[in-house]
N, C-alpha and C positions, 0 to 999 in steps of 0.2 A: 248911618256911619257905624253904629254899634253892630248891626247885622253883618256888615262888610268885615269888620274887625274880627268877629267870631269866625267867619268863613276863612279868613286868612290864617287864624290860629289853627283851625281844624285842618286846613291845607298843609300847614307846616308839619303837623303830626302825621297826616296822611302820607306825606312824602318821606317820613322816617322809614317807611318800608322800602324805599328805593335806596339801594346801596351805592356807594361812590362809583364803582366801575360797572354798574348795571347798564345794559342797553345794547341793542343790535340795531344801530342807527342807519337811516338812509344817509349816504355820503353827502347829499344836498341838504344838510341840516341847517337850521337858521343861524344867523350870524351870532346871536347872543350866546347860544350854547357852544358854538365853535370857540368862542373866547375862553369858556370854561375848560375845554379840552387843551387849548394852547397853554393855559396855566398849569395843567397837569404835566406838561413837558414836551408836547409835540412841536417840532420846529418847522414843519411844512405849512404852507398856506393852503387854504381850501382849493385854490386854483391848481396848485401842484399836486394835490391829492386826487381831485375828481373833476377838474375843470373840463368842460366839453368844447370850449372855443379854442383850446390849445392842447398840446400833448400833456397828459398827466399820468400819475401812477396807476390810475384805474385802467388805463389802456394796456397795462401789462397783466391784468387779471383776467382769467378765463373761467367759464363754467365748463367743467370737464365731464363729458358723458351726461348722464341724466341725474346725477346726485352728488357730485363732488366739485371742488374748486381746484385751481392751479395757477401757475405764474410763469410768465415768459422770462427766460434767463439768458437768451442770446439773440444776436442780430440775425441768426439763421433759423428762427422759429422754434428753437428748443424750449420745451416747457417742462416744469416739474410739478408733480402731484404726489399723492400718497401711494405707497405700495399697495395698500389694501383697496384703493380705488382702481388700481391697474390690474388687480389679481385675476379678475374674470377674463380680461383680455389676454393676459399671459397664459392662462389655462387654454384659451381658445386657439392659440398658435403652438401649444406644446404637444409633443407626441412622445412615444417611448424613445425614439431616436433623438429627439430634440427636447430634452427635459429641462425647460427653462425654469420650472419651479424649483427643482433641486439645485440646478447649476447656476441660475441667473443668466443674464444675457447682456452683452455689451457690443454695440455695433462698432467695434474697433477693428478695422480691416474686414468687417463683415457687413452684410446688407442691413439696412433699417427695414423692419418688417411691417408691411401694411396691416392695419387692423380693421376688419370688416365690422360695420355697425357702430363705430365710434365717431363722435363729432365733438367739437369744442366751439364755444361761442364767445365773442367779444361784445361788451356793451358799447354801443355807439352813442346813443343819447337817451335822455329821460325827459318826459314832459308830463306835468300835472294836467290831466284832461277832465277833471271833475266837472268843471262848468259846462263842458260839451255834453255831459251826460245828465244834465239837470233839465227839468221841465220849466215852464215859464214861472211857476210859483216857487222855484228854487229847490224843489225836492228832486232826489235822484229818480231817474226814470224807472217805471215798472220793468220787471225782469225781461219780458219778451221784447219790448221796445229798446231796452238798454243793450241787449245782446245784438240786435240788429245794428245799432249805432256803433257798437264796439267793433264789429266786423268791418264796417266801412273805414273806421279810423285805423285799424290794424292794417288793412289793405293798402292804405296810403303810404305806410312805412315798409312795405314788403316789395322786394325786387329780387326775383330769383337769379337773374343774370349776375348780380353783384353779391348774392348770398345774404341779402338783408331780409330780416324777418321782424314783423311788428307784433307785440304782445302787450295787451292791457291787463293789469292786475289790480285788484282792490286793496286798499289799505285801511287801517283802523276799522276793521270789521264791516267794510262796505261804505264807510263815510267819505272816503276819497278814492280816486282812481288815477293810476299812473300808466302812461304809455312808454314801453321800453322798446327800443330798436336794437337788434343784435345783428352781427355778421357771423354766419355759421360756416365752419370749415369741416369737410368730411374726409379729406385725405390725411389721416393721422397715422404715424408709423412709430413703432417701438424702437427706442434708441438704447436704453439701458435700464436694467432692473437687477437688484441684488438677489441672491438666492432666498428662498422662503425662510430659511433658518435665521437670516438677518432681517429680512423685510417684515417678518412677523415673529421676531424673537419673543419668546414667551407665549406665543399663540393664545389659546383660550385661558390659560392660567393668569396671564398678565392683562388681558383685555379689560378696559375700563379701570385699570388699577394704576397706582403710583406707589413706588418708583418704577420707571420704565426705561428700557434700553433699546427700543425698537428702531431699526433703520428704515423707517416707514416713508420711503421715497421711491419714485420711478421717473424715468425720462422718456419723453416722446417728442416727435417733431411734427410741426404743421407744414403741409405742402400746399402750394397754390399753383395757378397757371402762370404763364409768362407775364401776365399783367398784374400779378400779385392778388388775384381774386380767387374766391373759393371755386373748386372744381372737383369732380369725382376722381377717384384714383386713376392715375395714368403715369406710365414711366417717364412721360414728358414733363410732368410737374416738377417744380423746383421748390426749395425751402422758402417758406413764407418770410417776408421782410416786415417785422412788426413795427408799430409806431413807437413803442416804449419797451425798454428792457430793465428789469429790476437788478440793481447791483447787489452783490453779496458781500456781507461784512464778516471779517475775521476778528473784529475788535472784541475785547473782553466784555463779558456780561456780569452784572452783579445784582444782588437783591435790591429792589426799589427802582430799577431802571424802567422807564416808560416803554411800552410796547403797544402796537396796534395790529389789527387783523383786517384784511379786506378779502371778502369771499362771498359765497352764495349759500348762506344757511337755509336749510329746508323749511322748517316750521317751528313756531313757538305758539303758545296760547296763554299769555300773561293774564288774561281776564277770565280764566276758567273759574266757575263757581266752586265754593268749598264743597258742595254736595257732589260735584263731578269729581273733584280730587279724592274725596272719600271713597267713592265707588271704584275709581281706578285702583286705589291702594288695597281695597278689601274684596273686590269682586273681579273686575276685568283682567287686571294684570296677573293675579294668582292663577286663574284658569289657563291663561296663555303661557305662563311660565311652566306650568305642569305639562302642557302639551309639548312645548318646545324641548323641555328636558328629556322627555320620552323619545322624541324624534332624534335628538342628538345622540342619545345612548344607542339607538338602533343604527343610525348612520355611522357612528364610530366603530361599531362592531363589524360592519361591512367594509369600512375603509381599511381596517386591519388585515382583511383577508386578501386584498389585491391592490398592487401598486397603481395599476391603471385606473381602477375605480377611485382610489384615493386622489389621484391627480385630477380626475374629472370633477370631484366633489369637494375639494378643499375650500373653494370660494363659497359654496353653498353652506358648508359646515360653519365657516367663519361668519357668514351673514346671519344665520339663525342664532348662533351663539351670541353675536353682537347685540341683537335685539333682546334676547332673553336676559343677558346680564344688565342691559340698560334698564329693563323693567325692574329687575331685582335691586339695582342701585337706586332707582327712583323711589321705590318703597323705603329702602334704608335711609335715603336722604331726606325724604318727607318726614319720617319718624324722628330722625336726628334733629332736624331743623324745626320740628313742630309746625310743618308747613300748612297743614289743614287749619290749625288753630290760628296761625298768623293770617291766613286768608279770611277767616271769620272775623278777626279783629279789623282787617282792612274793610270788609263789607259793613261792619258796624259803624266805622268812621264815615263811610260814604253815606249811610242812612242818617247819621248825626248831622252831616252837612245839609242833607235834604230837609231835615227838621227845621233848620234855621232859614230856609228859603221856601215859603209857602207855594210859590208858583212852581218851582222845581219839584216840590214834594207832591203836588197834585198830579204832575205829569209823570214822575218816575218813582213815586213812593212804593208801588207794589212790584217793581221790577225784580228785585232779588228773591222775593217770595215766589213769584211766578217761575223764576229760573229753578228754584229748589224743587217745586212741585213737578215741573216738567222732567227734571233729571230723575226724580223718584219713579216716575212712570217709565222712563226710558231704560232704567237699569234692569227692568224685567227681561229685557231682550239681550242683556250683556253676555250671558253665557252661551245661548244659542248662536249669537253673532260671532263670538270668539271661536266657537267650534267650526263655524263655516270658514272663518278667516284662516286659522292655524290648524284646522283639521282637514276638511275637504280641500282647502287651498294648497295643502302640501301633499296630497295624494296625486301623483303624476297621472295615473290612469283617468281619474275623474276630471282633472284639468283638461286633458286631451278630449275627453268626452264632451265637456262643456264647450270647447272650441268647435267640435263637430256639430253639436246641437244647434249652435248659433250660426253656422256657416251657410252661406247662400251659394247657389250654383255659379253666380258671377264672381265669386271671391276665391276660386280655386287656383288662382295665379297671383303673382306679385309679391311685394315685400312681406305682407302678413303671412303668406304661405311659406316664404323662405324662413322666417323666424320659427314657424311651427315645425318645419322639417329639421331645423337645427336642434330643437328640443327633442324631437322624436328620435333622431339618430343618437343623441347623447344618452337617452334612457332606454335604448332597445336591447342592451346586452342582458344576459341571464341574471347577473348579480343585481342590476338595477331593478329588473322586474320582480325578482324575489324579495328585495327589500321593500319595494313599493307595496307588494301584496301583504307583507307583514305589517307595514304601517297602516294600510287599509283596515286590517283587523284591530290594531291598537286604537285607531280613531273611533271605530264603531263601538269598541268596548268602553272607551272613555265617555263617548256620547251617551251610552246606556246608563252610566254611573252618574254623570254630572248634569245632564239636561233633563228638565221636567218632562214627564210623559206626554204632556199636551203638545210637545214639539217633536215627538217621535213619528217616524214615517212607516208605512205598512211593511215594506221589505225588511227593515231593521227589526221590527217586532216579530215577524215570522221567523227570522233567522237568528234571533238573539241567543239561542242555545247551541248554535252550530256556526259560529262566525268564521272559523278556519275553512270549513267545507264550502261555505257560501263564497268566500273570497276565491278559493281554488276554482270553483265553477265559473265565476265571472271572468277571471284572468285567463282561463283556458279557452273560453268561448269567444271572448272579445277580439275582434280584428285589430283593435288599437294596440295590441301587444305584438303584432306581426307587421314589420315595416313594409315588406314586399306586398303583402295582401292589402294593407291599408292604402298604399300608393295606387294599386290597381283599382280599388273601389272608388277612390277619390277621383280618378280619371273619368269613370263612366257610370258608377253606381252609387252616387251620393245618397240616394233615397234609401238604399239597403243599409247604409251606415247609420242612418237616423234611427234604425230599429236595433242597433247593436246593444247587447246587454248593459254595457257600461253607460251608453248614452241614455238608455231607458232609466237607469238608476239615477243618473245626475238630473234628469228631467223630473223624476219623482221627488228628489231632494229639493231642487229649486222650486218646484211647484208648491211644496209645503212651506218653504220660506217666503215665497210670494204671498201666500195666503195668511201666514201667521206671524211673520217677522217684518218683511218689507212692506206689508200693508200699513204698518204703524211706525217702525223705526225711522225711516227717512223723514216722515212728517214731524216726529218729535225732535229729530236732529235739526231740521229746518226751523222749528219753533224756537229751539234753544239758541240757534245762531241769530235769529231775528231779535230775541231778547238781549243777547249779548251785544248786538249792534246798538240797540237803544242804550244799554249800559255804558258803552264806550262814548256814545253821543252825550250822555248825561255827564260823564266825567270831564269830557272836553269842555262842555258848557260851564261846569262849575269851576274848573281849575285851569282851563285853557289848554291848548295843544303845544305850547312852546317847548315844554320839557318832556313831551311824550314821544315814544318811538312805536311805530306800527309793528305788529307781529311779523316775524320772518315768514317769507312765502316764496323762497327760491330766487329772490332778486338780490342784487349786490348790496352788501351791508358793510358797515364799519363798526368795529368795537375796539375798546381800548382798555388798558390796565397796566399793572406793574408786575415785574418778576417777583414772585413771593412764594415762600413755603406755606405750610398750614399744619394745624394741629388736629389729629384724629384720635379721639378718645385720649389715651395716655401717651400717645406717640407723636413726636414732632417730626414732620417731613421736611427735609431741606428742599431747596428750589431746583436742584440740578442732580444729574447722575453722571457717572464716568465709566470708562472701560474697566476700571478696577472693580466697581460694584457689579458690572456685567459679568465679569469672570468669577466673581463670588457665586453668582447664580449658576454659571457653567459647572462649577465644582460640586454642586449638589447632585449631579448625575441625572437630573430630571431631563427626559427626552425633549421637552419643550424648550430647554435651554442649550441644546446642542448647537455648536457652531462649526463651520467648515474648518478642517485641519489647517489650511493655509491661512485662515484668519487668525487662528490661535498662534500660529508660528509668527505671524506679523506682530501680534501683541507681545510675544515673548522677546522679540528682537528690539522692541521699543522704538520701531522705525516710524515715528509719529510726524516728522516733518514740521511744517509751519502750523499745524493744527493743534499742537499740544498746549495745554494750560497746566502749569505746575506738574509737569512730567507725565501727564495722562491726557486722554481725549475726552472732552465733555460730550455726552451722548444725547441727553434730552433735558428739557427744563419745563417748569410750570409757571403760569402767570394768572392774573385775575381777569383776563379778557373773557367777556361773555360770549361763549360759543355754543353751538348746538349741532345736530346732524346736518350734513351738507357743507359744514365748515371744514370737513376733511379735505386736505390738500391746500387749504387756504394759506397764503404766505403770511408769516409773522414778521413785522418790521420793527426796527428801532425808531427812535424819535426823529431821525434824519431820513427815514424812508429807505433804509438799507435792509436787505433780506437777512434775517438772522435764524430763520427756521421755517418748518412746515407744520402747521397745526394738524394733529392726527387723532386726538382723543380728548376725553374729559376724565377726571377721576370719578370713581364709583358714586360717591355721595353727591357729586356735582351734577349728576344727570337730571336733577330737579330744575336745572336752568331752562328746560323746555317750558316750564310754567312759572317759575319764580327764581330769583337770583339771591344767593346768600354768600356774600363776599368772604365769610369766614371759612367756607368750605369749597366753593365753586372754583375750579382751576381748569384751564385748558392745557393740554399736554402737547409739547412741541419737540420735534426732532431737531437738534442743533445743526446748523449748516456746517460747522466745523467737523462734525461726525460724517455728514453727507459727503463733504469734499475729501475727507480722509479715505472713505471707501472708494470713491471714484478714482482718486489718485493712487493710493498705496495698495489697495486690495485689488481693484479691477484693472489698474494700470491703464486707464482709459484717457490717455494724454490728449487725444484729439478733442474729446468732450471738454476736458478741463480748459483747454486753450480758448474755447468759445465763451467762457464765462467772464463776466466783469467782476473782479474780486478786489475789494478794498481792505487793505491790511492795516 
């Protein structure tokens, strides 16, 4: 009894590290925890939110593309997601004659534009299949046997005729497995998108920052065949008829209001060891930040030279900048919240609990020390790996060369080649090649400075004093810089391409990495993952799984919170922004804050319609919902399940929510639906779009 009491006390202190609004929950959470959320203010039942036996709100939520979320807002398959999620697709269909980036696009008396390569998926059902993947003794099957069983289970939920696709994912670091069935639609068309100046207002200056005024939304439509089933693009397809449509609320918002988010967050790692966090802050992220800042400076200098080049690379610039600022914010947030120290305290409490339970201590007592030693060995490879990821990985010529090096004769046709040719055509102009060559030189120079000599490769050592001449020679001789020549060689002389100078170089680089990095790094990563799985198992055994949430992994999740400002250093940040503060930024004259003249004229006329609050338009707001990457485009709802905004970012210090949540600083940033509707109605004058929406006033 005494031992149990001590464990309960330690458990109480252990859970002091869990903040009130922390958690990226599976919608199918247990009933006891659901009651806690209801007490917070949610008025929906669990069946209304995520029931699978009847229509529920989850049926209006989509996974958009490969890394964002979205929501269905009309009976005609109209969906909303973030502008920055749509940006690469807007680039894809933009030309000098049809500059949708600068001008925006609204399918008002104009065609809706098919988007090649874009798909969305709906979650149909979820099933815990852990027991199907256990052996007779109750343990999870070994990897090879488990993968075979997973393929069988996934196949049972896959039906190409109906667009169904089965996918099994692990939860709680491999302690449980869930089967997800999706319905995938591939005929997606652009309906409406604001100009870049509004959709990415503030661009790099404001990214990951608060306050924000970004109109980060875009509209697409899902098309289906006559039977309302997924089909490849066809003029005969018709707008999809969804099961559920999210109603939009124009009701007032105030601080303290309950909110929740449904979407597809990409990944979290709440069980990262303190040693791993320390190495991210002090080693891995700093080298990657250095590389990305150099890349962005070079890319920016080229974007300033040519409008077409800028149009083609806006999304690339934003993507790299987004990751870099996230890493910078992570470091700042960890330092501000003393995250490493808190994680060490959490680990100390875990070990204190083990000390009170001899059986658990014998089984798990050395876990954390083994994790620490493994990470200390693994960090040896952090800088070489970062250089491979953000160095060679961003040299276009070497990526093309890697593709050719791994290409087989039987693979010279099909989807994979279509994607390859799209990238080739995009980067075949003179400016792109010149920039890529300069970046090649910068990567090599940085590699010489930052990476230990034991990881240097012969060609680099030989050419260390003549990097520019070396690059000039490779780019001049390589067939991969000549689209016509490359196409001809791929048709009938693939063997000769295998000896291309760029291919030989990437083979040399990968050969060294296979020998000196990948010989060890994957095994250490696997070892760390295995230890983490045991750690999660131990925590669940000691404290139970009732109030635990599995790390995000691209599956549908629910998070909740309240609208709330926050204090940063000596400054208090309110929970909302307006057009008034937006135009205060415009008045600074910073090019990142320029808006279309017609938008400014609209503001000056004060023609705000039903969307005004206290004589202005609310633009964005923040709340304590726990969100991460992949939540971009996720709908944000009020307590009644009405759409009040689209999640599009986190504040800078709040990027630590990937690994830990601090309610005092972690905020998700949302574009207010009243601002979205104001732009659709008053700026775009897209009345046909507006009429489709279900709006509650």
